[in-house]
C-alpha positions, 0 to 999 in steps of 0.5 A: 470515486465520484459518480454523476448523472449529468451534473448531479453527484449521485454516489461517492466511494473510497478505497485506500491502500496502506503500502508496505515494502518487502525487506531484503534478506539482510534487512538493509533498509533506511526508514524515513526519520520522523521529520522526513516522514512528516515533510512528505513531498516537501523533502524534494526541497529539503535536501541533505547537505551530503552527496548520496552516491556513497550510499548507493554501493549496496547489494540486495537479495530477495526471496520467499523468506523475506519479510514485510518489516513494517507490518507488526503483529499486535501493532496499533496500526493493525488495530486501527485498520481493523476498527475502521474497516468494521465501523465504516465498511471495508475501505482499507487494503494493503498495497505490498511492494515487491521485486518483479520476480523472486528470487531476485538480486540487485547491486547498486549502482546499476551497470546497465539499463534494465527493462521489465515488461511482464513482472511475475510479482511486483505490486500486489493488493491484499484484503486487510482481513487476510493479511491480519489473519496471517499475523495471528500465528506470529508473536507480538511485534513479529513481521510476516514473510511474503510466503505467509502473506501469499498463502493466507491472502490467496483469495485476493493477491490482486495486481494493482491495476486489477484492484484499481480498474477491474474491482474498484471502478466496478464497485466490487471493492472499496466502500460507498459513502454519503454526506452523513459519513463525510466526517469519517472519511475526513478522519481517515484522510486527515488524522494521520501521522504523516501525509498520504503519498499519492491520491487519485480521483475518478469521475464517472458520468452515467448515460441518460436514463 
């Protein structure tokens, strides 16, 4: 986020979302292979030679006992997030992808169109400290359930739009930085094992004093 007074940049702020998805109860998921992960959006032009229709005949069921299977207690990623938020200030949060409601079941291919107007669950943003506290009682490498995250992270548990529009843009979350800390921001954005999936920049011009 960039704040201007007339044509002069007077403030900068960053908030980063580490996204994870809820796994179905049978853990039937297909993680990206290393090459696909590194290709990022370029995967649109790097297509597999086989037709994908055969992989679509699948059933998925979700409930409060399902886990965020890519979050692991004691992992290097947890330590890296903690270290960055301690050294730089709290800039990294978790964006957790969930079905629009729980419990929920779906079979593919879909037989009819589904319209979702008011999701009860959906995408949720959590304070990283609260997510990591939830991991403290788990064994090395174990993953938290959505029920555990909801209990430990009750103080955050924001809708994505609430976090972005009502909190980040009003300077209640995220971390302000100046030119002296540009190197840390570049490290956060550039020194990753794969590309960032999406980025959004907002520019705000203040009224004259």
